[in-house]
PDB file with one MODEL, atoms N, CA, C and O in Angstrom:
MODEL        1
ATOM      1  N   UNK A   1       7.479  25.472 -18.805  1.00  0.00           N
ATOM      2  CA  UNK A   1       7.311  24.660 -19.986  1.00  0.00           C
ATOM      3  C   UNK A   1       8.635  24.619 -20.742  1.00  0.00           C
ATOM      4  O   UNK A   1       9.249  25.658 -20.985  1.00  0.00           O
ATOM      5  N   UNK A   2       9.071  23.420 -21.112  1.00  0.00           N
ATOM      6  CA  UNK A   2      10.318  23.237 -21.864  1.00  0.00           C
ATOM      7  C   UNK A   2      10.026  22.378 -23.087  1.00  0.00           C
ATOM      8  O   UNK A   2       9.410  21.317 -22.985  1.00  0.00           O
ATOM      9  N   UNK A   3      10.473  22.847 -24.233  1.00  0.00           N
ATOM     10  CA  UNK A   3      10.296  22.059 -25.439  1.00  0.00           C
ATOM     11  C   UNK A   3       8.850  21.714 -25.731  1.00  0.00           C
ATOM     12  O   UNK A   3       8.567  20.664 -26.308  1.00  0.00           O
ATOM     13  N   UNK A   4       7.935  22.583 -25.341  1.00  0.00           N
ATOM     14  CA  UNK A   4       6.524  22.323 -25.576  1.00  0.00           C
ATOM     15  C   UNK A   4       5.889  21.368 -24.587  1.00  0.00           C
ATOM     16  O   UNK A   4       4.745  20.955 -24.780  1.00  0.00           O
ATOM     17  N   UNK A   5       6.600  21.009 -23.535  1.00  0.00           N
ATOM     18  CA  UNK A   5       6.063  20.087 -22.527  1.00  0.00           C
ATOM     19  C   UNK A   5       6.070  20.747 -21.159  1.00  0.00           C
ATOM     20  O   UNK A   5       7.000  21.472 -20.805  1.00  0.00           O
ATOM     21  N   UNK A   6       5.040  20.489 -20.414  1.00  0.00           N
ATOM     22  CA  UNK A   6       5.057  20.890 -19.014  1.00  0.00           C
ATOM     23  C   UNK A   6       5.969  19.927 -18.265  1.00  0.00           C
ATOM     24  O   UNK A   6       5.847  18.711 -18.407  1.00  0.00           O
ATOM     25  N   UNK A   7       6.873  20.470 -17.475  1.00  0.00           N
ATOM     26  CA  UNK A   7       7.822  19.647 -16.745  1.00  0.00           C
ATOM     27  C   UNK A   7       7.598  19.852 -15.250  1.00  0.00           C
ATOM     28  O   UNK A   7       7.565  20.981 -14.760  1.00  0.00           O
ATOM     29  N   UNK A   8       7.447  18.759 -14.551  1.00  0.00           N
ATOM     30  CA  UNK A   8       7.326  18.800 -13.096  1.00  0.00           C
ATOM     31  C   UNK A   8       8.428  17.914 -12.518  1.00  0.00           C
ATOM     32  O   UNK A   8       8.725  16.845 -13.051  1.00  0.00           O
ATOM     33  N   UNK A   9       9.017  18.366 -11.441  1.00  0.00           N
ATOM     34  CA  UNK A   9      10.086  17.607 -10.795  1.00  0.00           C
ATOM     35  C   UNK A   9       9.593  17.146  -9.432  1.00  0.00           C
ATOM     36  O   UNK A   9       9.176  17.951  -8.599  1.00  0.00           O
ATOM     37  N   UNK A  10       9.648  15.851  -9.225  1.00  0.00           N
ATOM     38  CA  UNK A  10       9.326  15.260  -7.925  1.00  0.00           C
ATOM     39  C   UNK A  10      10.628  14.751  -7.336  1.00  0.00           C
ATOM     40  O   UNK A  10      11.353  14.004  -7.993  1.00  0.00           O
ATOM     41  N   UNK A  11      10.933  15.141  -6.116  1.00  0.00           N
ATOM     42  CA  UNK A  11      12.116  14.562  -5.490  1.00  0.00           C
ATOM     43  C   UNK A  11      11.669  13.585  -4.417  1.00  0.00           C
ATOM     44  O   UNK A  11      10.722  13.829  -3.670  1.00  0.00           O
ATOM     45  N   UNK A  12      12.380  12.482  -4.371  1.00  0.00           N
ATOM     46  CA  UNK A  12      12.032  11.395  -3.462  1.00  0.00           C
ATOM     47  C   UNK A  12      13.266  11.038  -2.648  1.00  0.00           C
ATOM     48  O   UNK A  12      14.351  10.855  -3.200  1.00  0.00           O
ATOM     49  N   UNK A  13      13.098  10.940  -1.359  1.00  0.00           N
ATOM     50  CA  UNK A  13      14.167  10.489  -0.472  1.00  0.00           C
ATOM     51  C   UNK A  13      13.796   9.094   0.021  1.00  0.00           C
ATOM     52  O   UNK A  13      12.725   8.890   0.592  1.00  0.00           O
ATOM     53  N   UNK A  14      14.677   8.157  -0.204  1.00  0.00           N
ATOM     54  CA  UNK A  14      14.451   6.794   0.272  1.00  0.00           C
ATOM     55  C   UNK A  14      15.086   6.704   1.657  1.00  0.00           C
ATOM     56  O   UNK A  14      16.283   6.457   1.804  1.00  0.00           O
ATOM     57  N   UNK A  15      14.251   6.911   2.655  1.00  0.00           N
ATOM     58  CA  UNK A  15      14.718   6.951   4.048  1.00  0.00           C
ATOM     59  C   UNK A  15      15.438   5.666   4.432  1.00  0.00           C
ATOM     60  O   UNK A  15      14.923   4.569   4.217  1.00  0.00           O
ATOM     61  N   UNK A  16      16.611   5.805   4.992  1.00  0.00           N
ATOM     62  CA  UNK A  16      17.363   4.674   5.514  1.00  0.00           C
ATOM     63  C   UNK A  16      18.232   3.954   4.503  1.00  0.00           C
ATOM     64  O   UNK A  16      19.047   3.116   4.889  1.00  0.00           O
ATOM     65  N   UNK A  17      18.083   4.255   3.212  1.00  0.00           N
ATOM     66  CA  UNK A  17      18.855   3.529   2.197  1.00  0.00           C
ATOM     67  C   UNK A  17      20.358   3.788   2.358  1.00  0.00           C
ATOM     68  O   UNK A  17      21.157   2.855   2.272  1.00  0.00           O
ATOM     69  N   UNK A  18      20.741   5.032   2.587  1.00  0.00           N
ATOM     70  CA  UNK A  18      22.162   5.332   2.726  1.00  0.00           C
ATOM     71  C   UNK A  18      22.758   4.630   3.949  1.00  0.00           C
ATOM     72  O   UNK A  18      23.883   4.134   3.900  1.00  0.00           O
ATOM     73  N   UNK A  19      22.009   4.595   5.025  1.00  0.00           N
ATOM     74  CA  UNK A  19      22.499   3.930   6.238  1.00  0.00           C
ATOM     75  C   UNK A  19      22.723   2.439   5.987  1.00  0.00           C
ATOM     76  O   UNK A  19      23.686   1.856   6.485  1.00  0.00           O
ATOM     77  N   UNK A  20      21.825   1.829   5.211  1.00  0.00           N
ATOM     78  CA  UNK A  20      22.004   0.417   4.864  1.00  0.00           C
ATOM     79  C   UNK A  20      23.283   0.219   4.060  1.00  0.00           C
ATOM     80  O   UNK A  20      24.052  -0.707   4.316  1.00  0.00           O
ATOM     81  N   UNK A  21      23.501   1.092   3.091  1.00  0.00           N
ATOM     82  CA  UNK A  21      24.702   0.993   2.262  1.00  0.00           C
ATOM     83  C   UNK A  21      25.954   1.211   3.099  1.00  0.00           C
ATOM     84  O   UNK A  21      26.927   0.466   2.974  1.00  0.00           O
ATOM     85  N   UNK A  22      25.932   2.223   3.945  1.00  0.00           N
ATOM     86  CA  UNK A  22      27.084   2.520   4.797  1.00  0.00           C
ATOM     87  C   UNK A  22      27.378   1.370   5.754  1.00  0.00           C
ATOM     88  O   UNK A  22      28.527   1.142   6.133  1.00  0.00           O
ATOM     89  N   UNK A  23      26.336   0.654   6.137  1.00  0.00           N
ATOM     90  CA  UNK A  23      26.501  -0.490   7.025  1.00  0.00           C
ATOM     91  C   UNK A  23      26.873  -1.769   6.299  1.00  0.00           C
ATOM     92  O   UNK A  23      27.037  -2.816   6.925  1.00  0.00           O
ATOM     93  N   UNK A  24      27.008  -1.692   4.975  1.00  0.00           N
ATOM     94  CA  UNK A  24      27.439  -2.844   4.204  1.00  0.00           C
ATOM     95  C   UNK A  24      26.319  -3.722   3.662  1.00  0.00           C
ATOM     96  O   UNK A  24      26.592  -4.752   3.045  1.00  0.00           O
ATOM     97  N   UNK A  25      25.072  -3.337   3.880  1.00  0.00           N
ATOM     98  CA  UNK A  25      23.952  -4.147   3.399  1.00  0.00           C
ATOM     99  C   UNK A  25      23.497  -3.639   2.028  1.00  0.00           C
ATOM    100  O   UNK A  25      22.462  -2.985   1.898  1.00  0.00           O
ATOM    101  N   UNK A  26      24.288  -3.955   1.030  1.00  0.00           N
ATOM    102  CA  UNK A  26      24.030  -3.481  -0.333  1.00  0.00           C
ATOM    103  C   UNK A  26      22.715  -4.045  -0.863  1.00  0.00           C
ATOM    104  O   UNK A  26      21.968  -3.335  -1.535  1.00  0.00           O
ATOM    105  N   UNK A  27      22.427  -5.297  -0.573  1.00  0.00           N
ATOM    106  CA  UNK A  27      21.191  -5.926  -1.062  1.00  0.00           C
ATOM    107  C   UNK A  27      19.955  -5.183  -0.553  1.00  0.00           C
ATOM    108  O   UNK A  27      19.041  -4.904  -1.330  1.00  0.00           O
ATOM    109  N   UNK A  28      19.916  -4.862   0.731  1.00  0.00           N
ATOM    110  CA  UNK A  28      18.763  -4.154   1.289  1.00  0.00           C
ATOM    111  C   UNK A  28      18.678  -2.739   0.718  1.00  0.00           C
ATOM    112  O   UNK A  28      17.588  -2.245   0.429  1.00  0.00           O
ATOM    113  N   UNK A  29      19.826  -2.093   0.559  1.00  0.00           N
ATOM    114  CA  UNK A  29      19.877  -0.759  -0.047  1.00  0.00           C
ATOM    115  C   UNK A  29      19.261  -0.795  -1.441  1.00  0.00           C
ATOM    116  O   UNK A  29      18.374  -0.004  -1.765  1.00  0.00           O
ATOM    117  N   UNK A  30      19.751  -1.733  -2.264  1.00  0.00           N
ATOM    118  CA  UNK A  30      19.268  -1.837  -3.635  1.00  0.00           C
ATOM    119  C   UNK A  30      17.780  -2.166  -3.680  1.00  0.00           C
ATOM    120  O   UNK A  30      17.056  -1.646  -4.529  1.00  0.00           O
ATOM    121  N   UNK A  31      17.326  -3.015  -2.784  1.00  0.00           N
ATOM    122  CA  UNK A  31      15.903  -3.376  -2.742  1.00  0.00           C
ATOM    123  C   UNK A  31      15.042  -2.153  -2.446  1.00  0.00           C
ATOM    124  O   UNK A  31      13.982  -1.982  -3.049  1.00  0.00           O
ATOM    125  N   UNK A  32      15.482  -1.307  -1.529  1.00  0.00           N
ATOM    126  CA  UNK A  32      14.719  -0.089  -1.216  1.00  0.00           C
ATOM    127  C   UNK A  32      14.701   0.865  -2.409  1.00  0.00           C
ATOM    128  O   UNK A  32      13.672   1.476  -2.700  1.00  0.00           O
ATOM    129  N   UNK A  33      15.824   0.994  -3.093  1.00  0.00           N
ATOM    130  CA  UNK A  33      15.893   1.867  -4.267  1.00  0.00           C
ATOM    131  C   UNK A  33      14.979   1.324  -5.365  1.00  0.00           C
ATOM    132  O   UNK A  33      14.252   2.090  -5.998  1.00  0.00           O
ATOM    133  N   UNK A  34      15.010   0.010  -5.593  1.00  0.00           N
ATOM    134  CA  UNK A  34      14.146  -0.591  -6.615  1.00  0.00           C
ATOM    135  C   UNK A  34      12.674  -0.416  -6.282  1.00  0.00           C
ATOM    136  O   UNK A  34      11.863  -0.174  -7.176  1.00  0.00           O
ATOM    137  N   UNK A  35      12.317  -0.535  -5.017  1.00  0.00           N
ATOM    138  CA  UNK A  35      10.927  -0.332  -4.607  1.00  0.00           C
ATOM    139  C   UNK A  35      10.482   1.097  -4.917  1.00  0.00           C
ATOM    140  O   UNK A  35       9.398   1.311  -5.460  1.00  0.00           O
ATOM    141  N   UNK A  36      11.310   2.058  -4.574  1.00  0.00           N
ATOM    142  CA  UNK A  36      10.989   3.460  -4.869  1.00  0.00           C
ATOM    143  C   UNK A  36      10.896   3.677  -6.377  1.00  0.00           C
ATOM    144  O   UNK A  36      10.034   4.421  -6.845  1.00  0.00           O
ATOM    145  N   UNK A  37      11.771   3.037  -7.130  1.00  0.00           N
ATOM    146  CA  UNK A  37      11.759   3.148  -8.584  1.00  0.00           C
ATOM    147  C   UNK A  37      10.465   2.589  -9.162  1.00  0.00           C
ATOM    148  O   UNK A  37       9.872   3.188 -10.059  1.00  0.00           O
ATOM    149  N   UNK A  38      10.032   1.454  -8.654  1.00  0.00           N
ATOM    150  CA  UNK A  38       8.775   0.856  -9.112  1.00  0.00           C
ATOM    151  C   UNK A  38       7.597   1.788  -8.845  1.00  0.00           C
ATOM    152  O   UNK A  38       6.730   1.962  -9.702  1.00  0.00           O
ATOM    153  N   UNK A  39       7.568   2.383  -7.664  1.00  0.00           N
ATOM    154  CA  UNK A  39       6.489   3.314  -7.329  1.00  0.00           C
ATOM    155  C   UNK A  39       6.529   4.526  -8.253  1.00  0.00           C
ATOM    156  O   UNK A  39       5.487   4.972  -8.735  1.00  0.00           O
ATOM    157  N   UNK A  40       7.710   5.056  -8.501  1.00  0.00           N
ATOM    158  CA  UNK A  40       7.853   6.211  -9.383  1.00  0.00           C
ATOM    159  C   UNK A  40       7.480   5.887 -10.816  1.00  0.00           C
ATOM    160  O   UNK A  40       6.952   6.743 -11.526  1.00  0.00           O
ATOM    161  N   UNK A  41       7.744   4.674 -11.250  1.00  0.00           N
ATOM    162  CA  UNK A  41       7.495   4.309 -12.647  1.00  0.00           C
ATOM    163  C   UNK A  41       6.022   4.437 -13.015  1.00  0.00           C
ATOM    164  O   UNK A  41       5.682   4.508 -14.196  1.00  0.00           O
ATOM    165  N   UNK A  42       5.154   4.469 -12.022  1.00  0.00           N
ATOM    166  CA  UNK A  42       3.726   4.632 -12.267  1.00  0.00           C
ATOM    167  C   UNK A  42       3.337   6.093 -12.460  1.00  0.00           C
ATOM    168  O   UNK A  42       2.227   6.390 -12.902  1.00  0.00           O
ATOM    169  N   UNK A  43       4.269   7.025 -12.121  1.00  0.00           N
ATOM    170  CA  UNK A  43       3.916   8.444 -12.104  1.00  0.00           C
ATOM    171  C   UNK A  43       4.770   9.337 -12.989  1.00  0.00           C
ATOM    172  O   UNK A  43       4.352  10.448 -13.314  1.00  0.00           O
ATOM    173  N   UNK A  44       5.952   8.886 -13.389  1.00  0.00           N
ATOM    174  CA  UNK A  44       6.891   9.776 -14.074  1.00  0.00           C
ATOM    175  C   UNK A  44       7.342   9.184 -15.402  1.00  0.00           C
ATOM    176  O   UNK A  44       7.123   8.006 -15.685  1.00  0.00           O
ATOM    177  N   UNK A  45       7.984  10.038 -16.218  1.00  0.00           N
ATOM    178  CA  UNK A  45       8.488   9.607 -17.525  1.00  0.00           C
ATOM    179  C   UNK A  45       9.966   9.246 -17.496  1.00  0.00           C
ATOM    180  O   UNK A  45      10.438   8.490 -18.346  1.00  0.00           O
ATOM    181  N   UNK A  46      10.698   9.780 -16.528  1.00  0.00           N
ATOM    182  CA  UNK A  46      12.132   9.529 -16.421  1.00  0.00           C
ATOM    183  C   UNK A  46      12.553   9.718 -14.960  1.00  0.00           C
ATOM    184  O   UNK A  46      11.960  10.512 -14.229  1.00  0.00           O
ATOM    185  N   UNK A  47      13.581   8.979 -14.552  1.00  0.00           N
ATOM    186  CA  UNK A  47      14.123   9.101 -13.194  1.00  0.00           C
ATOM    187  C   UNK A  47      15.595   9.454 -13.310  1.00  0.00           C
ATOM    188  O   UNK A  47      16.310   8.906 -14.150  1.00  0.00           O
ATOM    189  N   UNK A  48      16.041  10.364 -12.471  1.00  0.00           N
ATOM    190  CA  UNK A  48      17.458  10.722 -12.388  1.00  0.00           C
ATOM    191  C   UNK A  48      17.921  10.392 -10.974  1.00  0.00           C
ATOM    192  O   UNK A  48      17.417  10.954 -10.002  1.00  0.00           O
ATOM    193  N   UNK A  49      18.885   9.477 -10.865  1.00  0.00           N
ATOM    194  CA  UNK A  49      19.448   9.146  -9.559  1.00  0.00           C
ATOM    195  C   UNK A  49      20.453  10.215  -9.168  1.00  0.00           C
ATOM    196  O   UNK A  49      21.294  10.607  -9.976  1.00  0.00           O
ATOM    197  N   UNK A  50      20.369  10.682  -7.946  1.00  0.00           N
ATOM    198  CA  UNK A  50      21.231  11.760  -7.477  1.00  0.00           C
ATOM    199  C   UNK A  50      22.619  11.276  -7.092  1.00  0.00           C
ATOM    200  O   UNK A  50      23.561  12.067  -7.063  1.00  0.00           O
ATOM    201  N   UNK A  51      22.760   9.996  -6.797  1.00  0.00           N
ATOM    202  CA  UNK A  51      24.041   9.501  -6.306  1.00  0.00           C
ATOM    203  C   UNK A  51      24.500   8.298  -7.110  1.00  0.00           C
ATOM    204  O   UNK A  51      23.697   7.446  -7.491  1.00  0.00           O
ATOM    205  N   UNK A  52      25.782   8.238  -7.360  1.00  0.00           N
ATOM    206  CA  UNK A  52      26.357   7.129  -8.114  1.00  0.00           C
ATOM    207  C   UNK A  52      26.120   5.794  -7.419  1.00  0.00           C
ATOM    208  O   UNK A  52      25.999   4.766  -8.085  1.00  0.00           O
ATOM    209  N   UNK A  53      26.052   5.795  -6.107  1.00  0.00           N
ATOM    210  CA  UNK A  53      25.868   4.550  -5.362  1.00  0.00           C
ATOM    211  C   UNK A  53      24.522   3.895  -5.658  1.00  0.00           C
ATOM    212  O   UNK A  53      24.326   2.724  -5.330  1.00  0.00           O
ATOM    213  N   UNK A  54      23.604   4.616  -6.261  1.00  0.00           N
ATOM    214  CA  UNK A  54      22.281   4.076  -6.563  1.00  0.00           C
ATOM    215  C   UNK A  54      22.248   3.363  -7.918  1.00  0.00           C
ATOM    216  O   UNK A  54      21.305   2.623  -8.199  1.00  0.00           O
ATOM    217  N   UNK A  55      23.249   3.574  -8.746  1.00  0.00           N
ATOM    218  CA  UNK A  55      23.222   3.110 -10.130  1.00  0.00           C
ATOM    219  C   UNK A  55      23.062   1.599 -10.265  1.00  0.00           C
ATOM    220  O   UNK A  55      22.311   1.136 -11.124  1.00  0.00           O
ATOM    221  N   UNK A  56      23.749   0.829  -9.440  1.00  0.00           N
ATOM    222  CA  UNK A  56      23.681  -0.625  -9.590  1.00  0.00           C
ATOM    223  C   UNK A  56      22.340  -1.190  -9.162  1.00  0.00           C
ATOM    224  O   UNK A  56      22.050  -2.348  -9.460  1.00  0.00           O
ATOM    225  N   UNK A  57      21.518  -0.422  -8.477  1.00  0.00           N
ATOM    226  CA  UNK A  57      20.199  -0.893  -8.055  1.00  0.00           C
ATOM    227  C   UNK A  57      19.258  -1.070  -9.245  1.00  0.00           C
ATOM    228  O   UNK A  57      18.239  -1.752  -9.134  1.00  0.00           O
ATOM    229  N   UNK A  58      19.590  -0.462 -10.372  1.00  0.00           N
ATOM    230  CA  UNK A  58      18.733  -0.554 -11.559  1.00  0.00           C
ATOM    231  C   UNK A  58      18.796  -1.949 -12.180  1.00  0.00           C
ATOM    232  O   UNK A  58      17.834  -2.401 -12.801  1.00  0.00           O
ATOM    233  N   UNK A  59      19.914  -2.620 -12.013  1.00  0.00           N
ATOM    234  CA  UNK A  59      20.047  -3.966 -12.588  1.00  0.00           C
ATOM    235  C   UNK A  59      18.955  -4.880 -12.044  1.00  0.00           C
ATOM    236  O   UNK A  59      18.655  -4.883 -10.850  1.00  0.00           O
ATOM    237  N   UNK A  60      18.378  -5.643 -12.940  1.00  0.00           N
ATOM    238  CA  UNK A  60      17.363  -6.599 -12.519  1.00  0.00           C
ATOM    239  C   UNK A  60      15.960  -6.023 -12.464  1.00  0.00           C
ATOM    240  O   UNK A  60      15.025  -6.725 -12.078  1.00  0.00           O
ATOM    241  N   UNK A  61      15.791  -4.765 -12.840  1.00  0.00           N
ATOM    242  CA  UNK A  61      14.447  -4.201 -12.864  1.00  0.00           C
ATOM    243  C   UNK A  61      13.815  -4.493 -14.210  1.00  0.00           C
ATOM    244  O   UNK A  61      14.507  -4.561 -15.226  1.00  0.00           O
ATOM    245  N   UNK A  62      12.506  -4.665 -14.221  1.00  0.00           N
ATOM    246  CA  UNK A  62      11.805  -5.067 -15.446  1.00  0.00           C
ATOM    247  C   UNK A  62      10.826  -3.996 -15.899  1.00  0.00           C
ATOM    248  O   UNK A  62       9.639  -4.274 -16.074  1.00  0.00           O
ATOM    249  N   UNK A  63      11.302  -2.797 -16.085  1.00  0.00           N
ATOM    250  CA  UNK A  63      10.435  -1.739 -16.599  1.00  0.00           C
ATOM    251  C   UNK A  63      11.186  -0.977 -17.679  1.00  0.00           C
ATOM    252  O   UNK A  63      12.407  -1.081 -17.795  1.00  0.00           O
ATOM    253  N   UNK A  64      10.448  -0.220 -18.459  1.00  0.00           N
ATOM    254  CA  UNK A  64      11.074   0.499 -19.567  1.00  0.00           C
ATOM    255  C   UNK A  64      11.324   1.963 -19.239  1.00  0.00           C
ATOM    256  O   UNK A  64      11.681   2.742 -20.123  1.00  0.00           O
ATOM    257  N   UNK A  65      11.146   2.342 -18.005  1.00  0.00           N
ATOM    258  CA  UNK A  65      11.357   3.720 -17.575  1.00  0.00           C
ATOM    259  C   UNK A  65      12.830   4.088 -17.711  1.00  0.00           C
ATOM    260  O   UNK A  65      13.683   3.380 -17.175  1.00  0.00           O
ATOM    261  N   UNK A  66      13.158   5.181 -18.416  1.00  0.00           N
ATOM    262  CA  UNK A  66      14.559   5.605 -18.479  1.00  0.00           C
ATOM    263  C   UNK A  66      15.054   6.043 -17.100  1.00  0.00           C
ATOM    264  O   UNK A  66      14.405   6.833 -16.413  1.00  0.00           O
ATOM    265  N   UNK A  67      16.198   5.521 -16.716  1.00  0.00           N
ATOM    266  CA  UNK A  67      16.816   5.884 -15.446  1.00  0.00           C
ATOM    267  C   UNK A  67      18.200   6.435 -15.760  1.00  0.00           C
ATOM    268  O   UNK A  67      19.062   5.720 -16.271  1.00  0.00           O
ATOM    269  N   UNK A  68      18.405   7.705 -15.453  1.00  0.00           N
ATOM    270  CA  UNK A  68      19.677   8.362 -15.702  1.00  0.00           C
ATOM    271  C   UNK A  68      20.511   8.314 -14.436  1.00  0.00           C
ATOM    272  O   UNK A  68      20.043   8.668 -13.354  1.00  0.00           O
ATOM    273  N   UNK A  69      21.745   7.875 -14.582  1.00  0.00           N
ATOM    274  CA  UNK A  69      22.636   7.764 -13.433  1.00  0.00           C
ATOM    275  C   UNK A  69      23.944   8.462 -13.753  1.00  0.00           C
ATOM    276  O   UNK A  69      24.365   8.497 -14.909  1.00  0.00           O
ATOM    277  N   UNK A  70      24.584   9.014 -12.746  1.00  0.00           N
ATOM    278  CA  UNK A  70      25.816   9.761 -12.989  1.00  0.00           C
ATOM    279  C   UNK A  70      26.949   8.901 -13.545  1.00  0.00           C
ATOM    280  O   UNK A  70      27.695   9.400 -14.388  1.00  0.00           O
ATOM    281  N   UNK A  71      27.131   7.646 -13.133  1.00  0.00           N
ATOM    282  CA  UNK A  71      28.221   6.880 -13.741  1.00  0.00           C
ATOM    283  C   UNK A  71      28.018   6.700 -15.249  1.00  0.00           C
ATOM    284  O   UNK A  71      28.957   6.861 -16.029  1.00  0.00           O
ATOM    285  N   UNK A  72      26.805   6.370 -15.648  1.00  0.00           N
ATOM    286  CA  UNK A  72      26.533   6.167 -17.072  1.00  0.00           C
ATOM    287  C   UNK A  72      26.710   7.472 -17.834  1.00  0.00           C
ATOM    288  O   UNK A  72      27.380   7.503 -18.866  1.00  0.00           O
ATOM    289  N   UNK A  73      26.117   8.542 -17.334  1.00  0.00           N
ATOM    290  CA  UNK A  73      26.234   9.832 -18.010  1.00  0.00           C
ATOM    291  C   UNK A  73      27.687  10.304 -18.042  1.00  0.00           C
ATOM    292  O   UNK A  73      28.136  10.874 -19.037  1.00  0.00           O
ATOM    293  N   UNK A  74      28.408  10.071 -16.971  1.00  0.00           N
ATOM    294  CA  UNK A  74      29.810  10.475 -16.915  1.00  0.00           C
ATOM    295  C   UNK A  74      30.659   9.732 -17.937  1.00  0.00           C
ATOM    296  O   UNK A  74      31.473  10.340 -18.632  1.00  0.00           O
ATOM    297  N   UNK A  75      30.471   8.433 -18.029  1.00  0.00           N
ATOM    298  CA  UNK A  75      31.231   7.627 -18.993  1.00  0.00           C
ATOM    299  C   UNK A  75      30.858   8.023 -20.418  1.00  0.00           C
ATOM    300  O   UNK A  75      31.731   8.119 -21.281  1.00  0.00           O
ATOM    301  N   UNK A  76      29.578   8.253 -20.670  1.00  0.00           N
ATOM    302  CA  UNK A  76      29.164   8.690 -22.011  1.00  0.00           C
ATOM    303  C   UNK A  76      29.809  10.034 -22.365  1.00  0.00           C
ATOM    304  O   UNK A  76      30.213  10.244 -23.508  1.00  0.00           O
ATOM    305  N   UNK A  77      29.906  10.930 -21.403  1.00  0.00           N
ATOM    306  CA  UNK A  77      30.532  12.230 -21.631  1.00  0.00           C
ATOM    307  C   UNK A  77      32.022  12.061 -21.938  1.00  0.00           C
ATOM    308  O   UNK A  77      32.540  12.686 -22.863  1.00  0.00           O
ATOM    309  N   UNK A  78      32.700  11.230 -21.175  1.00  0.00           N
ATOM    310  CA  UNK A  78      34.125  10.970 -21.418  1.00  0.00           C
ATOM    311  C   UNK A  78      34.313  10.367 -22.807  1.00  0.00           C
ATOM    312  O   UNK A  78      35.220  10.757 -23.541  1.00  0.00           O
ATOM    313  N   UNK A  79      33.457   9.419 -23.163  1.00  0.00           N
ATOM    314  CA  UNK A  79      33.553   8.781 -24.480  1.00  0.00           C
ATOM    315  C   UNK A  79      33.399   9.818 -25.593  1.00  0.00           C
ATOM    316  O   UNK A  79      34.180   9.827 -26.545  1.00  0.00           O
ATOM    317  N   UNK A  80      32.405  10.681 -25.477  1.00  0.00           N
ATOM    318  CA  UNK A  80      32.192  11.734 -26.494  1.00  0.00           C
ATOM    319  C   UNK A  80      33.414  12.622 -26.615  1.00  0.00           C
ATOM    320  O   UNK A  80      33.836  12.954 -27.723  1.00  0.00           O
ATOM    321  N   UNK A  81      33.984  13.007 -25.488  1.00  0.00           N
ATOM    322  CA  UNK A  81      35.156  13.883 -25.505  1.00  0.00           C
ATOM    323  C   UNK A  81      36.370  13.199 -26.124  1.00  0.00           C
ATOM    324  O   UNK A  81      37.141  13.832 -26.845  1.00  0.00           O
ATOM    325  N   UNK A  82      36.539  11.925 -25.848  1.00  0.00           N
ATOM    326  CA  UNK A  82      37.670  11.195 -26.410  1.00  0.00           C
ATOM    327  C   UNK A  82      37.517  10.979 -27.911  1.00  0.00           C
ATOM    328  O   UNK A  82      38.508  10.902 -28.637  1.00  0.00           O
ATOM    329  N   UNK A  83      36.286  10.884 -28.368  1.00  0.00           N
ATOM    330  CA  UNK A  83      36.040  10.680 -29.789  1.00  0.00           C
ATOM    331  C   UNK A  83      36.198  11.973 -30.606  1.00  0.00           C
ATOM    332  O   UNK A  83      36.269  11.922 -31.834  1.00  0.00           O
ATOM    333  N   UNK A  84      36.253  13.107 -29.944  1.00  0.00           N
ATOM    334  CA  UNK A  84      36.374  14.382 -30.655  1.00  0.00           C
ATOM    335  C   UNK A  84      37.764  14.595 -31.189  1.00  0.00           C
ATOM    336  O   UNK A  84      38.036  15.620 -31.813  1.00  0.00           O
TER     337      UNK A  84
ENDMDL
END
């Protein structure tokens, strides 16, 4: 329990997505990530993408689920440090 809330972590592997990206099929990669995101949005309160390559797949999604990605978090961290 953290902050008065029970926290459960579900990890999901989108089989074949990395191979699609490595093969240059960004559209198919992003579509698979978005599909997994849609399925997760029915079960979770927040999603954290493990890889920066997944971040652009969030564009064009129509849900209010917070999705945390390393590029966004990294840039926000750099911005905070520069403002200090």
